[in-house]
Each structure stands twice: as C-alpha cells, then as structure tokens.
C-alpha positions as CSV (number, residue, x, y, z in Angstrom):
1,M,0.0,-0.1,0.2
2,K,0.8,3.7,-0.7
3,I,0.6,5.6,2.9
4,G,0.9,9.1,3.7
5,I,1.9,9.8,7.6
6,V,1.5,13.2,8.8
7,C,2.9,13.9,12.2
8,Y,4.7,16.5,14.5
9,P,8.6,15.9,13.5
10,T,9.8,16.4,17.4
11,Y,11.1,14.6,20.0
12,G,7.6,13.9,21.4
13,G,5.8,10.8,21.8
14,S,3.4,11.1,18.8
15,G,6.1,12.0,16.2
16,V,8.3,9.3,17.5
17,V,5.9,6.4,17.0
18,A,4.7,8.0,13.7
19,T,8.2,7.6,12.3
20,E,9.0,4.6,13.8
21,L,5.8,3.2,12.3
22,G,6.4,4.6,9.0
23,M,9.9,3.3,8.6
24,A,8.8,-0.3,9.9
25,L,6.1,0.0,7.0
26,G,8.7,0.7,4.8
27,I,10.7,-2.4,5.3
28,K,7.6,-4.5,5.2
29,G,7.2,-3.2,1.5
30,H,4.7,-0.5,2.0
31,E,5.6,2.9,0.2
32,V,5.7,5.5,3.0
33,H,5.4,9.4,2.6
34,F,5.9,11.8,5.5
35,I,4.3,15.1,5.3
36,T,5.3,17.7,8.0
37,Y,7.2,21.0,8.4
38,N,10.7,19.5,9.0
39,Q,12.6,16.2,8.8
40,P,11.2,14.1,11.9
41,V,14.0,13.6,14.4
42,R,14.2,9.7,14.1
43,L,13.6,9.6,10.2
44,N,16.3,7.8,8.7
45,F,16.4,8.3,5.0
46,L,18.4,5.0,4.4
47,S,15.2,3.4,5.2
48,K,13.4,1.5,2.5
49,N,10.6,2.9,0.8
50,V,10.5,6.1,2.8
51,Y,10.2,9.6,1.7
52,F,9.8,12.9,3.3
53,H,7.8,16.0,1.8
54,E,8.3,19.6,3.7
55,V,5.1,21.7,3.9
56,F,6.5,25.3,3.4
57,V,4.4,28.2,4.6
58,E,4.8,31.3,2.7
59,E,4.9,34.6,5.4
60,Y,2.5,37.1,4.6
61,P,2.1,40.2,6.6
62,L,-1.5,40.2,6.6
63,F,-1.5,37.3,8.9
64,Q,-0.4,37.3,12.7
65,Y,0.0,33.6,12.6
66,Q,0.9,31.7,9.3
67,P,-2.1,29.4,8.1
68,Y,-0.3,25.9,8.7
69,E,-3.4,24.2,8.2
70,L,-3.9,25.5,4.8
71,A,-0.5,24.9,3.7
72,L,-0.4,21.2,4.8
73,S,-4.2,20.5,3.5
74,S,-2.7,21.9,0.2
75,K,0.4,19.4,0.7
76,M,-1.6,16.4,1.7
77,V,-3.5,17.0,-1.8
78,S,-0.5,17.4,-4.1
79,I,1.1,14.1,-2.6
80,V,-1.9,12.1,-2.8
81,E,-2.4,12.9,-6.4
82,R,1.1,12.4,-7.4
83,Y,2.1,9.6,-5.8
84,H,-1.4,7.9,-5.9
85,L,-1.6,7.1,-2.2
86,D,-4.3,4.6,-0.5
87,I,-4.1,6.1,3.1
88,L,-3.7,9.3,4.8
89,H,-2.5,8.5,8.5
90,V,-2.5,11.3,10.8
91,H,-1.0,11.1,14.3
92,Y,-2.2,13.9,16.8
93,A,-5.6,15.6,16.4
94,I,-4.6,19.1,16.1
95,P,-4.3,20.3,13.4
96,H,-3.7,17.5,11.6
97,A,-7.2,15.7,11.4
98,Y,-8.7,18.8,10.8
99,A,-6.1,19.5,7.5
100,A,-6.7,16.0,6.5
101,F,-10.6,16.5,6.3
102,M,-10.2,19.6,4.3
103,A,-7.7,17.6,2.0
104,K,-10.3,14.7,1.7
105,Q,-12.9,17.0,0.5
106,I,-10.6,18.8,-2.0
107,L,-9.8,15.3,-3.3
108,K,-13.2,14.4,-3.4
109,S,-14.1,17.1,-5.4
110,K,-11.5,15.8,-8.0
111,G,-13.0,12.0,-8.0
112,I,-10.3,10.7,-5.6
113,D,-11.6,9.0,-2.4
114,I,-8.6,9.0,0.0
115,K,-8.8,7.5,3.3
116,V,-8.1,8.8,6.6
117,V,-7.0,7.4,9.5
118,T,-6.5,9.2,12.8
119,T,-4.6,8.4,16.0
120,L,-5.2,10.2,18.9
121,H,-1.9,10.4,21.1
122,G,-2.8,12.5,24.4
123,T,-2.5,16.2,25.0
124,D,-4.7,16.7,21.5
125,I,-7.4,15.4,23.4
126,T,-6.7,16.0,27.0
127,L,-5.2,19.3,27.1
128,V,-5.4,21.3,23.8
129,G,-8.3,19.6,22.0
130,S,-10.7,19.6,24.8
131,H,-10.2,23.7,24.9
132,P,-13.2,25.3,23.9
133,I,-11.6,27.3,21.1
134,Y,-10.7,24.1,19.5
135,K,-13.3,21.5,21.0
136,Q,-16.0,21.7,18.0
137,A,-13.3,21.5,15.0
138,V,-11.6,18.4,17.0
139,E,-14.8,16.6,17.4
140,F,-15.9,17.3,14.1
141,S,-12.5,15.7,12.6
142,I,-12.5,12.9,14.6
143,N,-16.1,11.8,13.4
144,N,-15.5,12.5,10.0
145,S,-12.2,10.3,10.0
146,D,-12.6,6.9,8.3
147,Y,-11.0,5.2,11.2
148,V,-9.8,6.3,14.8
149,T,-7.3,4.8,16.9
150,A,-6.0,5.6,20.5
151,V,-2.5,4.6,21.9
152,S,-4.3,3.4,25.4
153,K,-7.7,2.6,26.8
154,S,-7.6,5.5,29.3
155,L,-7.1,8.0,26.3
156,K,-10.3,6.2,24.7
157,R,-12.3,7.0,27.9
158,D,-11.0,10.3,28.1
159,T,-12.0,11.3,24.3
160,L,-15.4,9.7,25.0
161,R,-16.0,11.7,28.1
162,L,-14.6,14.9,26.5
163,F,-16.4,14.6,23.2
164,D,-19.3,13.5,21.5
165,I,-18.0,11.2,19.2
166,K,-19.9,8.9,17.0
167,K,-17.1,6.9,15.7
168,D,-15.7,3.7,17.2
169,I,-12.3,4.1,18.8
170,H,-9.8,1.2,18.6
171,V,-7.1,0.9,21.0
172,I,-3.7,0.1,19.4
173,Y,-0.8,0.4,21.7
174,N,2.3,2.3,21.1
175,F,5.1,-0.3,20.6
176,I,9.0,-0.8,20.9
177,E,12.0,-2.3,18.7
178,L,13.4,-4.6,21.2
179,N,16.6,-4.9,18.8
180,K,17.6,-1.5,19.6
181,Y,17.9,-2.3,22.9
182,P,20.8,-4.8,22.7
183,E,22.6,-6.6,25.8
184,H,25.2,-4.4,26.7
185,S,28.6,-5.5,27.6
186,K,30.7,-3.8,30.3
187,E,32.8,-2.5,27.6
188,E,30.3,-1.0,25.6
189,C,28.5,0.4,28.8
190,Q,31.1,2.4,30.6
191,R,29.2,3.3,33.9
192,S,32.3,4.4,35.7
193,T,32.6,7.3,33.2
194,L,29.1,8.6,34.9
195,A,29.1,7.1,38.2
196,D,31.3,5.5,40.9
197,E,30.8,1.7,41.2
198,N,28.7,1.9,44.3
199,E,26.4,4.8,42.8
200,R,22.9,3.8,41.3
201,I,22.0,5.5,38.2
202,I,18.6,6.9,38.0
203,V,17.3,8.3,34.5
204,H,14.6,10.4,33.4
205,V,13.3,11.5,29.7
206,S,11.1,14.1,28.6
207,N,10.2,17.3,27.0
208,F,10.2,19.0,30.3
209,R,6.9,20.4,30.0
210,P,5.1,21.3,33.4
211,V,3.0,18.2,32.9
212,K,5.7,16.0,33.3
213,R,6.6,17.5,37.1
214,I,10.3,17.8,36.5
215,E,10.7,19.1,39.8
216,D,9.3,16.0,41.4
217,V,12.0,13.7,39.6
218,I,14.6,16.0,41.5
219,L,12.6,15.5,44.6
220,V,12.2,11.8,44.8
221,F,16.0,11.5,43.7
222,D,17.0,13.6,46.5
223,K,15.1,11.5,49.0
224,I,16.8,8.4,47.4
225,L,20.3,10.2,47.7
226,K,19.9,10.5,51.3
227,Q,19.6,6.6,51.7
228,I,22.0,5.3,49.0
229,P,24.8,6.7,46.7
230,A,23.4,7.6,43.3
231,K,23.5,9.6,40.2
232,L,20.6,11.2,38.1
233,L,20.6,11.6,34.4
234,M,18.2,14.1,33.1
235,V,17.6,13.7,29.4
236,G,15.5,16.3,27.0
237,E,14.9,20.1,27.3
238,G,11.9,22.1,27.5
239,P,10.4,25.1,29.6
240,E,10.9,23.7,32.9
241,R,14.7,23.2,32.4
242,E,15.7,26.1,34.3
243,K,13.4,25.6,37.1
244,A,14.7,22.3,37.4
245,D,18.5,23.6,37.3
246,L,17.7,26.0,40.0
247,L,16.1,23.4,42.3
248,V,19.1,21.2,42.0
249,K,21.3,23.8,43.1
250,K,18.8,24.7,46.1
251,L,19.2,21.2,47.3
252,N,22.9,21.3,46.8
253,I,23.2,18.1,44.9
254,R,24.5,19.7,41.6
255,D,27.5,17.2,41.4
256,K,24.9,14.5,41.4
257,V,22.7,15.4,38.4
258,L,23.9,15.5,34.7
259,F,21.4,17.4,32.3
260,L,22.2,15.9,28.9
261,G,19.8,17.7,26.7
262,N,18.3,16.0,23.7
263,S,19.2,12.9,22.4
264,Q,18.4,10.4,19.6
265,E,20.3,7.7,21.2
266,I,17.9,6.9,24.1
267,N,18.8,3.1,24.0
268,K,22.6,4.0,24.8
269,V,21.4,6.2,27.8
270,L,19.6,3.8,29.1
271,C,22.2,1.0,29.1
272,Y,23.5,2.9,32.2
273,A,20.0,3.2,34.1
274,D,19.1,1.1,37.1
275,L,16.0,3.0,37.5
276,F,13.5,4.9,35.3
277,L,11.6,8.1,37.0
278,L,8.3,9.1,35.3
279,P,6.2,11.3,37.9
280,S,4.2,12.8,35.1
281,Q,0.6,14.7,35.8
282,T,-0.7,12.8,33.2
283,E,0.6,10.4,30.4
284,S,-1.8,8.9,27.4
285,F,0.5,6.0,27.3
286,G,4.1,6.6,28.7
287,L,6.3,5.9,25.6
288,S,9.4,6.8,27.6
289,A,8.7,4.2,30.4
290,L,8.3,1.3,27.8
291,E,11.7,2.5,26.0
292,A,13.0,2.0,29.7
293,M,11.5,-1.5,30.3
294,A,12.8,-2.5,27.1
295,A,16.3,-1.7,28.4
296,K,15.6,-3.7,31.2
297,T,15.2,-0.6,33.5
298,P,12.3,-0.5,36.3
299,V,10.0,2.2,36.3
300,I,9.0,4.6,39.1
301,S,5.7,6.5,38.0
302,S,2.6,8.3,38.9
303,N,-0.8,6.0,38.2
304,S,-2.1,8.6,35.9
305,G,-3.7,8.1,32.4
306,G,-2.3,5.3,30.3
307,L,0.8,4.2,32.7
308,P,-1.1,1.5,34.6
309,E,-1.4,-0.3,31.1
310,V,2.3,-0.1,30.7
311,N,4.1,-0.2,34.2
312,V,2.5,-3.2,36.2
313,N,2.5,-2.2,39.8
314,G,4.8,-4.4,42.2
315,L,6.1,-6.3,38.8
316,T,7.6,-4.0,36.5
317,G,8.0,-1.2,39.2
318,Y,5.8,1.0,41.1
319,L,3.0,3.2,40.6
320,S,1.9,6.2,43.2
321,A,-0.5,9.1,43.1
322,V,0.4,12.0,41.0
323,G,2.8,14.3,43.7
324,A,3.3,11.3,46.1
325,V,7.2,12.1,46.3
326,D,7.7,10.5,49.7
327,E,5.9,7.2,48.5
328,M,7.8,7.3,45.2
329,A,11.0,7.2,46.9
330,D,10.3,4.6,49.4
331,N,9.0,2.6,46.2
332,A,12.5,3.2,44.5
333,L,14.5,2.2,47.6
334,K,12.6,-1.1,47.7
335,I,14.1,-2.0,44.1
336,L,17.5,-0.2,44.6
337,K,18.8,-1.3,47.8
338,D,18.7,-5.3,47.1
339,P,20.8,-6.2,44.0
340,S,18.8,-9.3,43.7
341,V,15.6,-7.5,43.7
342,L,16.7,-5.2,41.2
343,Q,17.8,-7.9,39.0
344,Q,14.3,-9.4,39.3
345,F,12.5,-6.1,38.4
346,K,14.9,-5.4,35.7
347,Q,13.9,-8.8,34.1
348,N,10.3,-8.4,34.8
349,A,10.3,-5.0,32.9
350,Y,12.1,-6.5,29.9
351,L,9.6,-9.6,29.6
352,H,6.5,-7.1,29.7
353,S,7.8,-5.0,27.1
354,K,7.9,-7.9,24.7
355,D,3.9,-7.4,24.9
356,F,4.6,-4.2,23.0
357,E,7.1,-5.6,20.4
358,L,6.9,-3.9,17.2
359,D,6.2,-7.4,15.7
360,V,3.0,-7.6,17.9
361,I,1.6,-4.0,17.1
362,L,2.7,-3.4,13.5
363,P,0.2,-6.1,11.9
364,Q,-3.0,-4.4,13.7
365,Y,-2.3,-1.2,11.8
366,E,-1.8,-3.0,8.5
367,A,-5.2,-4.5,9.3
368,V,-6.5,-1.3,9.7
369,Y,-5.2,-0.1,6.5
370,R,-6.4,-3.3,4.7
371,A,-10.1,-2.9,6.3
372,V,-10.1,1.0,5.3
373,K,-8.8,0.4,2.1
374,K,-11.8,-1.9,1.4
375,G,-14.3,0.6,2.6
376,C,-15.7,-1.7,5.2
377,C,-15.2,0.8,8.3
C-alpha cells in the first residue's frame, strides 16, 4: 500500500511513534510518504521505501499567525495526487485531523476517495483539543475520519468523556523495537564514566513540560540520595529546564545530577540505568517508560492516564498517586537497595515490554489499512 503519514517532527511521543511506524512499514514493503514541516527527528532516510515531503508556509504580513493548516492540506492533496496514495494516517488531532478532512474534501471534488486514519496520542485530546477554542473542530475531525485509533484504553475513555464521538475508537498501543536495545557488555556501557561503582544510576527522559513534573523527579531523587549513593541523568529540554537547575542548586546536589539535553540515542543512555522516574501529571501511554523497560530498567511512575497499562505495579516497577514524592522515593529504594530485587525487577520489565514489541503492533495497523482501503469501516 501507499501510505501518507502526517505527524509532528519533534521529540514528542506522537512524532516518535509515527516515524518508527513509517520506517517499519517501509521495511515491510509499503511505500511511505511523511508530510510535515521538518524532517522527523528519528527519520532515517536510508530506510527502504520511505520519502519525506516538507510543508512550506509562505509568510505574508497580513497574517499574525501563518496558516499552517492550509499549507498542510494543500500539500496532502498534491502528494496524494502525485503518488496515488491509498491512506492518509494522521497522528495527533490538532491540526492534522482537521487538515486531513479539508484535503479529503478537495480530493473528493476531483474524484479521488482518500481514506483517513486518525491516531489520538494524548494532549491533543486531554489538554489542547478539549479547550473550547478547538473542541468543536477536533470533535468534527474525529467523527469524519474513516478510522480512529487511540494509544491506550485510558485515552479512549478520556476522548469519549470529553467529546461527543460517533465513531468507534480502537485501541492500538504504542510499540517498542527490542532489537534496538541489545544486551550491552561492560565495555560498551562504561558506567564508570558517569558514576562510581557503588552508585545507582537513575534516568528521566521527557520534553520538560510542566505536565512532566520535573521538580518531582528531582525531589524523589534527593530522597533516594539521602539513603544510597546515586546519580541522576536528565535527558531532554523544555520550559521547565531552568526550574530544574535552580532546584538542583538549592538542594546542593549539582554534582549528582547530569543534564544531557536532547538525545536521539535513548537506548544508549538507558544502558546505564538502574531505575527510570516518570512522575507525570498525566500520560496517555508513557512511551519513555516502555523504552526504559525494553532496556531492562524498572519504572517508578505516577498512576495517571495510561501508565498503569504499561507499568505493572509491583512487577515492572511501582505506581503512586501524582505528587506522592515520599511514596515514590520509598518504592524506588525497595528496588535499588537489594541487588537481587533490582535484577528481578529488571528482568520483569524486559519480559513485559515484549507485549508491546513492533512485531505485535505493526500487523494491527496493517489490518486497519486493509480494512479502510476496502471501505468496510
């Protein structure tokens, strides 16, 4: 099949999932066309059957905000026409589902029936999409998609609660490619470059937005540090970065916290990890937690959103209420203090991540494309 994928090209989970999905589809023999305003950060142009089409927005002084949705719709139309696409798979409702609807109507006027699959990822529904300014447009776009998926049962419930949805929403979980997280030898993973032999290494990865509760990460780590030697690796950039740095200085633990910035090699960073912290206000799924588990790293997280569907309490890590810093620290210490307990949690995390392997999830998307192409949905 010929599939157009529309996504944000950034480090966020929706863009990562869309990019990895497209590259995997290309390997399976499908022709995949990415349509977005920049090259997706994880897109490998050496991937088979994969193409990238940049959306340009001409600046015009009349507009205070440049009309990206119009440029995106026009680009979708031209790519569908030029390459005879079968499916447009849009990730993140705003503005992609709405732009896809406009493209579909333009193409319909030309006698072309393009099918639109919309995947909902999280804040496009729970935060931005449900805002009164956007709600009606998002609701309309979802109801006029040919097929709708959500990345967790929790997100499906939130969508049905926040919007008047007439379409069925099908849950297809995010996925992991376990072959990207190989067993690392001591030579490959030089822990001594980051920590002393007796120190545990704790990792957090995110876009440092307020919803990630970055200060809670540091407060949990500080409580751990009072009990055992440890280092914290903070991976990512975003608006809470400065606050995090100030808190680290205030707690006088600057020599124990490393800010690594954005990275496209999360698997290599996680090879150092003994524990992963994700105390988010909400997570539609928790892709970074799944990546940690694939690298044999147990997870301490909040119990919000879709996280309980990924992190199994007492098996792959522990879940706590949002903001329960003391409990999170206590649970972390339960894992970290005893080497045999740590190893068991590491093994459990890895085994559970296999349920989300690419080979399990990819056929589900292929089945969706086949069904939609036949017009049965």
